[in-house]
C-alpha positions, -999 to 999 in steps of 0.1 A, spaced: -180 -429 -92 -207 -426 -65 -201 -441 -31 -224 -448 -3 -212 -436 31 -221 -454 62 -211 -447 98 -209 -468 130 -210 -449 163 -194 -459 195 -203 -494 205 -195 -518 233 -193 -552 216 -195 -570 182 -233 -573 183 -237 -535 186 -211 -529 159 -229 -552 135 -262 -535 144 -249 -500 137 -232 -511 104 -264 -528 91 -286 -499 102 -263 -474 85 -262 -492 52 -300 -496 50 -305 -460 60 -283 -449 31 -301 -473 6 -336 -462 14 -334 -433 -11 -317 -453 -38 -348 -471 -51 -365 -504 -45 -342 -525 -66 -311 -514 -46 -325 -521 -11 -341 -553 -22 -306 -565 -32 -295 -557 3 -324 -576 19 -318 -606 -3 -282 -608 9 -288 -602 47 -309 -633 54 -303 -633 91 -321 -600 97 -346 -600 69 -375 -610 92 -368 -581 115 -369 -554 88 -403 -536 86 -418 -513 59 -433 -479 62 -466 -467 46 -447 -459 14 -432 -494 12 -397 -483 21 -377 -506 45 -371 -495 81 -345 -509 104 -366 -524 132 -341 -550 142 -329 -547 178 -295 -557 191 -310 -588 206 -321 -599 172 -285 -604 162 -280 -639 175 -249 -647 154 -230 -615 149 -203 -633 128 -229 -646 103 -246 -612 100 -212 -595 96 -204 -619 67 -237 -610 51 -230 -573 54 -196 -576 38 -210 -598 11 -234 -571 2 -206 -545 1 -187 -568 -22 -215 -573 -46 -231 -538 -45 -236 -523 -80 -215 -493 -72 -183 -488 -51 -190 -481 -14 -173 -459 12 -176 -471 48 -166 -446 75 -162 -461 110 -160 -434 137 -142 -440 171 -126 -471 155 -104 -476 185 -134 -487 205 -133 -522 190 -100 -528 209 -121 -529 241 -147 -553 229 -151 -585 251 -146 -605 219 -109 -605 216 -107 -615 179 -127 -586 164 -97 -568 150 -85 -599 131 -120 -607 120 -126 -573 106 -92 -571 90 -98 -603 71 -132 -592 58 -120 -557 48 -89 -572 30 -112 -593 9 -138 -566 2 -125 -550 -30 -157 -530 -38 -154 -507 -8 -130 -482 6 -128 -478 44 -121 -447 66 -112 -454 102 -115 -424 125 -108 -421 161 -104 -394 188 -79 -414 209 -48 -409 189 -25 -431 209 -50 -460 207 -56 -456 170 -18 -453 164 -12 -486 182 -38 -504 161 -22 -493 128 15 -491 137 21 -520 160 35 -551 141 15 -574 165 -19 -559 155 -40 -571 126 -44 -536 110 -6 -530 110 4 -511 79 -30 -516 63 -40 -480 59 -26 -446 51 -25 -426 83 -37 -389 84 -38 -367 115 -64 -339 116 -50 -309 133 -73 -282 149 -88 -257 125 -66 -226 121 -78 -201 147 -79 -171 123 -100 -191 98 -122 -203 126 -128 -169 141 -137 -155 107 -162 -184 103 -178 -177 137 -181 -140 130 -196 -146 96 -225 -164 113 -228 -140 142 -231 -111 117 -265 -125 107 -278 -114 141 -258 -82 142 -231 -95 166 -195 -106 167 -169 -121 190 -137 -102 198 -105 -118 187 -94 -118 223 -125 -137 234 -122 -162 205 -85 -169 212 -94 -175 249 -121 -199 238 -98 -217 213 -70 -220 238 -92 -231 267 -105 -261 247 -73 -268 227 -90 -259 194 -114 -289 197 -144 -282 175 -171 -299 196 -165 -276 226 -160 -244 205 -191 -250 186 -211 -257 218 -200 -224 234 -205 -205 201 -240 -219 197 -249 -208 232 -235 -173 225 -255 -172 193 -288 -180 210 -281 -160 241 -302 -130 251 -272 -109 257 -275 -73 245 -237 -71 238 -228 -63 202 -194 -78 207 -189 -109 229 -160 -107 253 -140 -131 274 -164 -126 302 -193 -137 279 -174 -168 269 -167 -177 306 -203 -171 316 -216 -194 288 -191 -221 298 -203 -218 334 -239 -222 322 -230 -253 302 -213 -269 332 -242 -260 354 -266 -277 330 -245 -309 333 -239 -308 370 -264 -336 379 -247 -359 354 -213 -350 368 -225 -355 404 -238 -390 394 -205 -398 378 -185 -388 409 -208 -409 430 -196 -440 411 -159 -432 419 -139 -442 450 -125 -415 472 -90 -421 457 -103 -419 422 -121 -386 430 -89 -373 445 -67 -382 415 -92 -370 388 -97 -337 406 -60 -332 409 -56 -337 371 -85 -314 364 -70 -286 385 -37 -289 367 -55 -291 333 -27 -311 319 -2 -333 337 30 -345 321 38 -370 349 13 -381 375 42 -397 395 63 -366 397 72 -356 433 58 -321 427 24 -334 417 22 -360 444 32 -336 472 9 -308 460 -22 -331 461 -11 -353 490 -10 -385 469 9 -417 471 28 -430 440 14 -466 443 -21 -453 447 -19 -429 418 -4 -456 394 -33 -480 399 -59 -453 400 -48 -437 368 -50 -470 350 -86 -474 361 -95 -439 350 -78 -445 316 -97 -478 312 -130 -461 320 -121 -433 295 -125 -406 321 -89 -394 314 -67 -396 284 -30 -398 278 -21 -382 245 10 -363 233 27 -369 266 1 -354 289 -28 -367 311 -60 -347 310 -97 -353 314 -116 -366 284 -145 -342 290 -132 -307 292 -165 -294 307 -162 -320 335 -126 -308 340 -140 -273 345 -166 -285 369 -140 -303 391 -115 -274 389 
């Protein structure tokens, strides 16, 4: 059984979600032959006029978000296609918790209804905000309650990860010490994106060290933060003085179990009422997260910059 994967990236409203879903489906169909993608175009009437063709006669997604005038209609058409496709489909939606923040408040229910009636496709809902995803699928008041099997992806085992890194480094006659890799792994909580970023910088560095050390890891992390400093400065400029004070305090602690504890408030000269309101704003803006009982910055490099 062959399945067609499609992916929707982080979006801000239903129009953008529909745009990414349609774009992802067409991109996957381009290589499947004319008959396959013509079936798609025949079903998606609302966007057919905005799809162009390259010099080889293959369709290209030239539709803009503004071309989606009735997202609900286009969404129905996309699901109609998935339902009638000649082979089963696999639809993977990344950062699925984002839909909970759309201005359209009925998106969860609308998607649940369409997915429930789409028997020709399997769906994978992925998200990095565990507590938000958990609420969507375990709260009886939410449309997706008990609709899916839940699987948590733990960090890659550090021993396996270190061996993987050294296998690639060996191609250029280098390696990373276990001490240095453990330091990197622990600093970024085993999160692949950060580890891969640092390792890639080490791989392409001009260092003459045959074995990368903790110092090399720290120097590369400092270089990464330095490259992002203008973006971080612009981000801080948008925050109020209290928001800067609270987010900096959390960054310096790395992880905070209680932002209202007397020890935390006294250490950073903060007031409980101010912190409570400020933390809510920072959470809403996704600048900090609350997961597994601790507050921390969403961007670990930004946290390093502030600390």
